[in-house]
PAZAPA-4460 file (N, C-alpha, C; in steps of 0.05 Angstrom, whole numbers, plus 32768, in hexadecimal, padded with zeros to 4 digits):
% residues 226
    n_x    n_y    n_z   ca_x   ca_y   ca_z    c_x    c_y    c_z   seq   type   mol
   86DD   8A8E   8A7A   86C4   8A7F   8A72   86B5   8A76   8A8A     1      X     A
   86C3   8A6E   8A9F   86B6   8A66   8AB8   86A6   8A7C   8AC4     2      X     A
   86B0   8A95   8AC2   86A1   8AAC   8ACD   8687   8AB0   8ABD     3      X     A
   8689   8AAE   8AA3   8671   8AB1   8A92   865D   8A9B   8A98     4      X     A
   8666   8A83   8A9D   8655   8A6D   8AA4   8646   8A72   8ABE     5      X     A
   8655   8A7E   8AD1   8649   8A84   8AEB   8634   8A99   8AE9     6      X     A
   8639   8AAD   8AD9   8625   8AC2   8AD5   860C   8AB7   8AC7     7      X     A
   8610   8AA6   8AB2   85FA   8A9A   8AA4   85E9   8A89   8AB7     8      X     A
   85F7   8A7A   8AC8   85E8   8A68   8ADB   85D8   8A78   8AEE     9      X     A
   85E2   8A8F   8AF7   85D3   8AA0   8B09   85BA   8AAB   8AFC    10      X     A
   85BC   8AB3   8AE3   85A4   8ABD   8AD5   8590   8AA6   8AD2    11      X     A
   8599   8A8E   8ACB   8587   8A78   8AC6   8579   8A70   8AE0    12      X     A
   8587   8A74   8AF7   857B   8A6D   8B11   8568   8A82   8B1B    13      X     A
   8565   8A98   8B0C   8552   8AAC   8B13   855C   8AC1   8B26    14      X     A
   8576   8AC7   8B25   8582   8ADC   8B37   8572   8AF6   8B33    15      X     A
   856C   8B03   8B49   855B   8B1B   8B47   856A   8B34   8B4E    16      X     A
   8583   8B33   8B55   8593   8B4A   8B5B   85A8   8B4E   8B45    17      X     A
   85A8   8B65   8B39   85BD   8B6C   8B25   85CF   8B81   8B32    18      X     A
   85E8   8B82   8B29   85FB   8B96   8B32   8608   8BA4   8B1B    19      X     A
   860A   8BBE   8B1C   8619   8BCE   8B08   862E   8BDE   8B18    20      X     A
   8647   8BDC   8B0F   865D   8BE8   8B1D   8666   8C02   8B10    21      X     A
   866D   8C15   8B20   8679   8C2F   8B18   8692   8C34   8B28    22      X     A
   86A3   8C44   8B1C   86BA   8C4F   8B2B   86B7   8C6E   8B2A    23      X     A
   86C6   8C7B   8B1A   86C2   8C98   8B16   86A8   8C9E   8B08    24      X     A
   869B   8CB4   8B11   8683   8CBD   8B04   8687   8CDB   8AFD    25      X     A
   8697   8CE1   8AE9   869E   8CFD   8AE4   8687   8D0F   8ADA    26      X     A
   868A   8D28   8AE0   8675   8D3C   8AD8   866F   8D3B   8ABA    27      X     A
   8683   8D37   8AAA   8680   8D37   8A8D   866D   8D21   8A83    28      X     A
   8667   8D0D   8A94   8656   8CF8   8A8D   863B   8CF9   8A9C    29      X     A
   8635   8D0F   8AA8   861C   8D11   8AB7   8603   8D0A   8AA7    30      X     A
   8602   8D14   8A8E   85EA   8D0F   8A7E   85E8   8CF1   8A78    31      X     A
   85FE   8CE3   8A74   85FE   8CC6   8A70   85F3   8CB8   8A88    32      X     A
   85FC   8CC0   8AA0   85F2   8CB3   8AB8   85D4   8CB9   8ABC    33      X     A
   85CC   8CD1   8AB5   85AF   8CD8   8AB7   859E   8CC5   8AA7    34      X     A
   85A6   8CC1   8A8E   8597   8CAE   8A7D   8598   8C92   8A88    35      X     A
   85B0   8C89   8A90   85B3   8C6E   8A9A   85A3   8C69   8AB3    36      X     A
   85A4   8C7B   8AC6   8596   8C78   8ADF   8577   8C79   8ADB    37      X     A
   856F   8C89   8AC8   8552   8C8B   8AC2   8548   8C70   8AB8    38      X     A
   8557   8C62   8AA7   8550   8C48   8A9E   8550   8C33   8AB4    39      X     A
   8564   8C34   8AC5   8565   8C22   8ADB   854C   8C25   8AED    40      X     A
   8545   8C3E   8AF2   852D   8C43   8B03   8514   8C39   8AF7    41      X     A
   8513   8C37   8ADC   84FB   8C2E   8ACE   84F8   8C10   8AD0    42      X     A
   850E   8C01   8AD1   850C   8BE4   8ACF   8515   8BD4   8AE8    43      X     A
   8521   8BE2   8AFB   852C   8BD4   8B13   8523   8BE2   8B2C    44      X     A
   8523   8BD2   8B42   851F   8BDE   8B5D   853A   8BDF   8B6B    45      X     A
   853E   8BF4   8B7C   8557   8BF7   8B8B   855A   8BE1   8BA0    46      X     A
   8572   8BDD   8BA8   8579   8BC8   8BBD   8587   8BD6   8BD4    47      X     A
   857C   8BD5   8BEB   8589   8BDD   8C04   8598   8BC5   8C10    48      X     A
   85A8   8BCA   8C25   85B4   8BB4   8C33   859F   8BA2   8C40    49      X     A
   858A   8BAE   8C4A   8575   8B9F   8C56   8566   8B8E   8C41    50      X     A
   8562   8B99   8C29   8556   8B89   8C13   8568   8B71   8C0C    51      X     A
   8582   8B76   8C0A   8594   8B60   8C03   8594   8B4B   8C19    52      X     A
   8595   8B53   8C32   8594   8B40   8C48   857B   8B2F   8C46    53      X     A
   8564   8B3C   8C41   854B   8B2E   8C40   854A   8B19   8C29    54      X     A
   8552   8B21   8C11   8551   8B0E   8BFB   8565   8AF7   8BFE    55      X     A
   857C   8AFD   8C0B   8590   8AE7   8C0E   8589   8AD5   8C26    56      X     A
   8578   8ADF   8C38   856F   8ACF   8C4E   8557   8ABD   8C47    57      X     A
   8544   8AC9   8C38   852B   8ABC   8C33   852A   8AAF   8C17    58      X     A
   853B   8AB8   8C05   853A   8AAF   8BE9   8523   8ABB   8BD9    59      X     A
   8515   8ACF   8BE5   84FF   8ADC   8BD8   8504   8AFA   8BD5    60      X     A
   8500   8B03   8BBC   8503   8B20   8BB6   84E7   8B2C   8BB9    61      X     A
   84E4   8B41   8BCA   84CA   8B4B   8BD1   84C1   8B63   8BC1    62      X     A
   84D1   8B6B   8BAD   84C9   8B82   8B9C   84C0   8B78   8B81    63      X     A
   84B2   8B8A   8B72   84A5   8B81   8B5A   84B8   8B7E   8B42    64      X     A
   84CE   8B8D   8B43   84E1   8B8C   8B2D   84FC   8B81   8B37    65      X     A
   850E   8B78   8B25   8528   8B6E   8B2E   8537   8B84   8B3D    66      X     A
   8548   8B7C   8B50   8557   8B8F   8B5F   8571   8B97   8B51    67      X     A
   8579   8BAF   8B56   8592   8BB9   8B49   85A3   8BC7   8B5E    68      X     A
   85BC   8BBE   8B61   85D0   8BCB   8B71   85E2   8BDB   8B5F    69      X     A
   85E3   8BF5   8B64   85F6   8C07   8B56   860D   8C0C   8B68    70      X     A
   8624   8C00   8B62   863B   8C00   8B73   8650   8C15   8B69    71      X     A
   8659   8C26   8B7B   866C   8C3B   8B75   8685   8C36   8B86    72      X     A
   869B   8C31   8B78   86B4   8C27   8B85   86C8   8C3E   8B89    73      X     A
   86D6   8C3C   8B9F   86ED   8C4C   8BA7   86E7   8C64   8BB8    74      X     A
   86CF   8C70   8BB5   86C9   8C87   8BC5   86D1   8CA1   8BB9    75      X     A
   86CA   8CA5   8B9F   86D1   8CBD   8B91   86BE   8CD4   8B98    76      X     A
   86C9   8CEC   8B98   86B8   8D04   8B9C   86A3   8D07   8B87    77      X     A
   86A9   8D00   8B6E   8694   8D04   8B59   867E   8CEF   8B5B    78      X     A
   8682   8CDA   8B6A   866B   8CC8   8B70   8656   8CD7   8B80    79      X     A
   865F   8CE8   8B92   864D   8CF8   8BA3   8642   8D10   8B93    80      X     A
   8653   8D1E   8B84   864B   8D36   8B76   863A   8D31   8B5E    81      X     A
   863F   8D1B   8B50   8632   8D15   8B36   861D   8CFF   8B39    82      X     A
   8626   8CE7   8B43   8614   8CD0   8B44   85FE   8CD3   8B59    83      X     A
   8605   8CDC   8B71   85F2   8CDC   8B87   85D8   8CEC   8B80    84      X     A
   85DA   8D04   8B76   85C1   8D13   8B70   85AF   8D05   8B5B    85      X     A
   85BC   8CF7   8B48   85AC   8CE8   8B34   859F   8CD0   8B41    86      X     A
   85AE   8CC2   8B52   85A2   8CAB   8B60   8589   8CB4   8B70    87      X     A
   858D   8CCA   8B7F   8577   8CD4   8B8F   855F   8CDD   8B7E    88      X     A
   8564   8CE9   8B68   854F   8CF2   8B56   853E   8CDB   8B4C    89      X     A
   854B   8CC4   8B46   853D   8CAE   8B3A   8535   8C98   8B4F    90      X     A
   8539   8C9E   8B69   8531   8C8B   8B7D   8542   8C72   8B7E    91      X     A
   855B   8C74   8B76   856E   8C5D   8B76   857F   8C5E   8B8F    92      X     A
   858A   8C47   8B95   859C   8C44   8BAC   85B8   8C3C   8BA2    93      X     A
   85CC   8C4C   8BAA   85E7   8C46   8BA3   85F5   8C37   8BBA    94      X     A
   8607   8C26   8BB2   8619   8C18   8BC6   8634   8C24   8BC1    95      X     A
   863E   8C33   8BD5   8657   8C42   8BD3   866D   8C33   8BE2    96      X     A
   867F   8C26   8BD3   8695   8C17   8BDF   86AD   8C29   8BE2    97      X     A
   86B2   8C31   8BFB   86C5   8C47   8C01   86DF   8C3B   8C0B    98      X     A
   86F5   8C46   8BFF   8710   8C41   8C09   8715   8C55   8C1F    99      X     A
   8715   8C4C   8C38   8715   8C5F   8C4E   872F   8C70   8C50   100      X     A
   8745   8C64   8C49   875E   8C72   8C49   875F   8C88   8C34   101      X     A
   8752   8C84   8C1E   8750   8C97   8C08   8741   8CB0   8C12   102      X     A
   872B   8CAC   8C1F   871B   8CC2   8C2A   872B   8CD2   8C3F   103      X     A
   873A   8CC3   8C4F   8748   8CD0   8C65   8763   8CDD   8C5D   104      X     A
   876D   8CD6   8C45   8788   8CDE   8C3E   878A   8CFD   8C3B   105      X     A
   87A0   8D08   8C46   87A5   8D25   8C43   87AB   8D2C   8C26   106      X     A
   87BA   8D1A   8C18   87C1   8D1E   8BFC   87B4   8D07   8BEC   107      X     A
   879C   8D0C   8BE3   878D   8CF7   8BD6   8799   8CEF   8BBB   108      X     A
   87A5   8D02   8BAD   87B1   8CFB   8B93   87C8   8CE8   8B97   109      X     A
   87D9   8CED   8BAB   87EF   8CDB   8BB0   87E5   8CBF   8BB9   110      X     A
   87D1   8CC0   8BCA   87C5   8CA7   8BD3   87BA   8C97   8BBC   111      X     A
   87AC   8CA4   8BAA   87A2   8C97   8B92   87B8   8C8B   8B81   112      X     A
   87CD   8C9A   8B7D   87E3   8C90   8B6C   87F1   8C78   8B79   113      X     A
   87F2   8C78   8B93   8800   8C62   8BA2   87EF   8C49   8BA5   114      X     A
   87D5   8C4B   8BA0   87C3   8C35   8BA6   87B1   8C2D   8B8D   115      X     A
   87BB   8C34   8B76   87AE   8C2B   8B5D   8790   8C34   8B5C   116      X     A
   878C   8C4E   8B62   8771   8C59   8B61   8771   8C6D   8B4A   117      X     A
   8761   8C68   8B35   8760   8C79   8B1D   8752   8C93   8B24   118      X     A
   875C   8CA9   8B19   8750   8CC3   8B1E   874C   8CD2   8B03   119      X     A
   8739   8CE5   8B04   8733   8CF6   8AED   8743   8D10   8AF0   120      X     A
   875B   8D11   8AE5   876B   8D29   8AE9   8760   8D42   8ADB   121      X     A
   8750   8D3E   8AC6   8746   8D55   8AB8   8730   8D63   8AC7   122      X     A
   8724   8D55   8ADB   870D   8D60   8AE9   8714   8D6B   8B05   123      X     A
   8727   8D5E   8B12   872B   8D64   8B2E   8748   8D6A   8B35   124      X     A
   8758   8D70   8B22   8775   8D74   8B27   8778   8D8B   8B3C   125      X     A
   8787   8D84   8B51   878C   8D98   8B66   8776   8D9B   8B7A   126      X     A
   8761   8D8B   8B79   874B   8D8C   8B8C   8747   8D71   8B99   127      X     A
   8735   8D70   8BAC   872E   8D57   8BB9   8721   8D44   8BA5   128      X     A
   8729   8D2B   8BA4   871F   8D18   8B91   870F   8D02   8B9E   129      X     A
   8712   8CFE   8BB8   8702   8CEA   8BC6   86EB   8CF7   8BD5   130      X     A
   86D9   8CE6   8BDE   86C4   8CEF   8BF0   86D0   8CFB   8C09   131      X     A
   86C2   8D0D   8C16   86C8   8D15   8C31   86B9   8D03   8C44   132      X     A
   86C1   8D03   8C5D   86B1   8CF3   8C70   8696   8CFE   8C75   133      X     A
   8692   8D18   8C72   8677   8D24   8C74   8666   8D19   8C5D   134      X     A
   8671   8D17   8C45   8662   8D0C   8C2E   865C   8CEF   8C32   135      X     A
   866F   8CDF   8C3D   8669   8CC3   8C43   8651   8CC2   8C57   136      X     A
   8651   8CD3   8C6B   863B   8CD3   8C7E   8621   8CDA   8C71   137      X     A
   8622   8CEC   8C5E   8609   8CF4   8C4F   85FE   8CDC   8C3F   138      X     A
   8610   8CCD   8C33   8608   8CB5   8C24   85FD   8CA0   8C36   139      X     A
   8607   8C9D   8C4E   85FF   8C88   8C60   85E2   8C8B   8C67   140      X     A
   85D3   8C75   8C63   85B7   8C76   8C6A   85A6   8C76   8C51   141      X     A
   85A7   8C8C   8C42   8597   8C8D   8C29   85A3   8C7A   8C15   142      X     A
   85BD   8C75   8C16   85CA   8C62   8C05   85D9   8C4E   8C17   143      X     A
   85E9   8C3D   8C0B   85F8   8C29   8C1A   8616   8C30   8C19   144      X     A
   8622   8C34   8C30   863F   8C38   8C31   864C   8C1D   8C38   145      X     A
   8661   8C16   8C2A   866F   8BFC   8C2E   868D   8C00   8C2C   146      X     A
   869C   8BEB   8C33   86B9   8BED   8C33   86C5   8BE2   8C19   147      X     A
   86D8   8BF1   8C0F   86E9   8BE7   8BF9   8706   8BE6   8C04   148      X     A
   8708   8BDF   8C1E   8720   8BDC   8C2E   872B   8BF8   8C35   149      X     A
   8742   8BF7   8C43   874E   8C10   8C4C   875F   8C1D   8C37   150      X     A
   876D   8C0D   8C26   8780   8C18   8C13   877D   8C0D   8BF7   151      X     A
   8765   8C02   8BF0   8760   8BF6   8BD6   876F   8BDC   8BD3   152      X     A
   876D   8BCB   8BE8   877D   8BB3   8BEA   876F   8B9B   8BDD   153      X     A
   877F   8B8A   8BD1   8775   8B6F   8BC8   8774   8B5D   8BE0   154      X     A
   8768   8B45   8BDC   8765   8B32   8BF2   877D   8B1F   8BF4   155      X     A
   8792   8B24   8BE5   87A9   8B12   8BE4   87C2   8B1C   8BF2   156      X     A
   87BF   8B31   8C03   87D6   8B3C   8C10   87DB   8B2D   8C2B   157      X     A
   87EE   8B37   8C3A   87F5   8B29   8C53   87DF   8B2A   8C67   158      X     A
   87E0   8B18   8C7B   87CC   8B16   8C8F   87C9   8B31   8C9F   159      X     A
   87E0   8B3C   8CA6   87DF   8B56   8CB5   87D2   8B6C   8CA5   160      X     A
   87D8   8B6D   8C8B   87CD   8B81   8C79   87AE   8B7C   8C77   161      X     A
   87A6   8B63   8C74   878A   8B5D   8C71   877A   8B66   8C88   162      X     A
   8784   8B62   8CA0   8775   8B6A   8CB8   8773   8B89   8CB9   163      X     A
   8788   8B97   8CB2   8786   8BB4   8CB1   8772   8BBD   8C9C   164      X     A
   8772   8BB0   8C85   8760   8BB9   8C70   8743   8BB4   8C76   165      X     A
   873D   8B9E   8C83   8721   8B97   8C8A   8718   8BA4   8CA4   166      X     A
   8725   8B9D   8CBA   871D   8BA8   8CD4   8724   8BC6   8CD5   167      X     A
   873B   8BCE   8CC9   8742   8BEA   8CC9   872E   8BFB   8CBB   168      X     A
   8724   8BF2   8CA4   8710   8C02   8C96   86F6   8C02   8CA6   169      X     A
   86EF   8BEC   8CB2   86D7   8BEB   8CC2   86D9   8BFE   8CDA   170      X     A
   86F1   8BFF   8CE7   86F5   8C12   8CFD   86F2   8C2F   8CF3   171      X     A
   86FC   8C34   8CDB   86F9   8C4F   8CD0   86DB   8C57   8CCE   172      X     A
   86CB   8C44   8CC4   86AE   8C4A   8CC1   86A1   8C4E   8CDC   173      X     A
   86A8   8C3D   8CEF   869C   8C40   8D0A   86A4   8C5B   8D16   174      X     A
   86BC   8C63   8D13   86C5   8C7C   8D1D   86B7   8C94   8D10   175      X     A
   86B4   8C92   8CF5   86A9   8CA9   8CE6   868B   8CA9   8CE4   176      X     A
   867F   8C91   8CE3   8662   8C90   8CDF   8653   8C88   8CF8   177      X     A
   8661   8C7D   8D0B   8655   8C74   8D24   864A   8C58   8D23   178      X     A
   8650   8C49   8D0E   8647   8C2E   8D0B   8657   8C1F   8CF6   179      X     A
   8658   8C05   8CF6   8666   8BF6   8CE1   8656   8BF5   8CC8   180      X     A
   8663   8BED   8CB2   8655   8BE9   8C99   8652   8BCB   8C94   181      X     A
   8640   8BC4   8C82   8638   8BA8   8C7F   8647   8B99   8C6A   182      X     A
   8652   8BA7   8C56   865E   8B99   8C3F   867B   8BA2   8C3A   183      X     A
   868A   8B90   8C2E   86A5   8B95   8C26   86AA   8B8A   8C0A   184      X     A
   86BA   8B97   8BFA   86C3   8B8D   8BE1   86E1   8B91   8BDF   185      X     A
   86F0   8B7C   8BD9   870D   8B7E   8BD5   8713   8B89   8BBA   186      X     A
   8729   8B97   8BB7   8733   8B9E   8B9D   873A   8B84   8B8E   187      X     A
   8730   8B82   8B76   8733   8B69   8B67   871A   8B57   8B68   188      X     A
   8709   8B5D   8B7C   86EF   8B4E   8B7D   86F0   8B32   8B87   189      X     A
   8703   8B2C   8B99   8704   8B10   8BA4   86EB   8B0A   8BB4   190      X     A
   86E2   8AF1   8BB1   86CB   8AE7   8BC0   86D4   8ADC   8BDB   191      X     A
   86C2   8ADA   8BED   86C7   8ACC   8C07   86CB   8AAF   8C00   192      X     A
   86E1   8AA3   8C0B   86E7   8A87   8C05   8700   8A85   8BF3   193      X     A
   8708   8A9A   8BE6   8720   8A99   8BD5   873A   8A9C   8BE4   194      X     A
   8739   8AAB   8BFA   8752   8AB1   8C09   874B   8AAE   8C27   195      X     A
   8752   8A98   8C33   8749   8A92   8C4F   8751   8AA8   8C63   196      X     A
   8769   8AB4   8C60   8771   8AC8   8C73   8760   8AE2   8C6F   197      X     A
   875A   8AE8   8C56   8748   8AFF   8C51   872C   8AF9   8C5D   198      X     A
   8723   8AE1   8C5B   8709   8ADA   8C67   8709   8ADE   8C85   199      X     A
   871F   8AD7   8C92   8722   8ADB   8CAF   8721   8AF8   8CB6   200      X     A
   872E   8B08   8CA6   872E   8B25   8CAB   8712   8B31   8CA7   201      X     A
   8703   8B28   8C93   86E8   8B31   8C8F   86D6   8B29   8CA6   202      X     A
   86D9   8B10   8CAF   86CA   8B07   8CC6   86CF   8B17   8CDF   203      X     A
   86E9   8B1C   8CE4   86F0   8B2B   8CFC   86E5   8B48   8CFC   204      X     A
   86E3   8B53   8CE4   86D8   8B6E   8CE1   86BA   8B6F   8CE2   205      X     A
   86AD   8B58   8CE0   8690   8B57   8CE4   867F   8B5D   8CCB   206      X     A
   868B   8B5D   8CB3   867C   8B63   8C9B   8667   8B4D   8C97   207      X     A
   8650   8B55   8C8D   863A   8B42   8C87   863C   8B38   8C6A   208      X     A
   8644   8B49   8C57   8644   8B42   8C3B   8660   8B46   8C30   209      X     A
   8668   8B34   8C1E   867F   8B38   8C0D   8675   8B3A   8BF0   210      X     A
   867C   8B50   8BE3   8674   8B55   8BC8   868C   8B4F   8BB6   211      X     A
   8689   8B3C   8BA4   86A0   8B34   8B93   8698   8B37   8B75   212      X     A
   86A9   8B2E   8B64   86A4   8B32   8B47   868A   8B26   8B3D   213      X     A
   8683   8B0E   8B47   866D   8B00   8B3C   8656   8AFA   8B4F   214      X     A
   8659   8B02   8B68   8644   8AFB   8B7B   8647   8B0D   8B94   215      X     A
   8631   8B0C   8BA4   8631   8B18   8BBE   862C   8B01   8BD2   216      X     A
   863D   8B00   8BE7   863A   8AEB   8BFA   8632   8AF7   8C15   217      X     A
   861D   8AEB   8C20   8614   8AF2   8C3B   8621   8AE0   8C4F   218      X     A
   8630   8AEB   8C62   8640   8ADB   8C74   8632   8AD6   8C8F   219      X     A
   8621   8AE8   8C98   8617   8AE6   8CB3   85FF   8AF9   8CB6   220      X     A
   85F0   8AF5   8CCC   85DC   8B09   8CD4   85EB   8B23   8CDB   221      X     A
   85DD   8B39   8CD8   85E9   8B53   8CDD   85E9   8B5A   8CFA   222      X     A
   8601   8B62   8D03   8604   8B6C   8D1F   8610   8B88   8D1D   223      X     A
   85FF   8B9C   8D23   8608   8BB8   8D21   8617   8BBF   8D3B   224      X     A
   862F   8BB5   8D3E   863E   8BB9   8D56   8647   8BD6   8D59   225      X     A
   8648   8BE1   8D71   8651   8BFC   8D75   866E   8C00   8D6F   226      X     A
***
């Protein structure tokens, strides 16, 4: 009930950014996503990381319609193959929260089974199920690439694990993309302030935003460190 109260309070306060979350986007649902994204494009404006930074810094939304973040979690191949072309067609911006270890894994099916990552066995059995790093690089720029940790970790694990999940994933992005990413979301959607050691790991990794179940928190000015 407290979560519902928080959502209601945000709407009453005039929140101008909405978020819709996705995980798998299978081919068999392409027509559904086409209709859904067409409606989003009709009533909402896309949100880039720069747009989010601006509204959270100034308190003013500079576009004519409410902003919409379309968040895609885990880094699935079908997010690239199915969702990305539809986003591009409708002028929408996706936020792709990538599990960097999933992308890098030699055996992605085993990695998924070991780290509670749901897969569509009827569509991709025996093939690559995660994004490739080339696909992540293609998404970067036109869309927003963000961290969903290195191994799909919650914020309640050991200190050593937290630092590897936050800074380790950031290091993966720097190595593969040439720059850090601005946002992180923990598995389970913990907010900044819920787990002090996780907060320290996020700070050390230099993330600007924490995306959680009910809010987005801006932690600092952005520093695009090499």
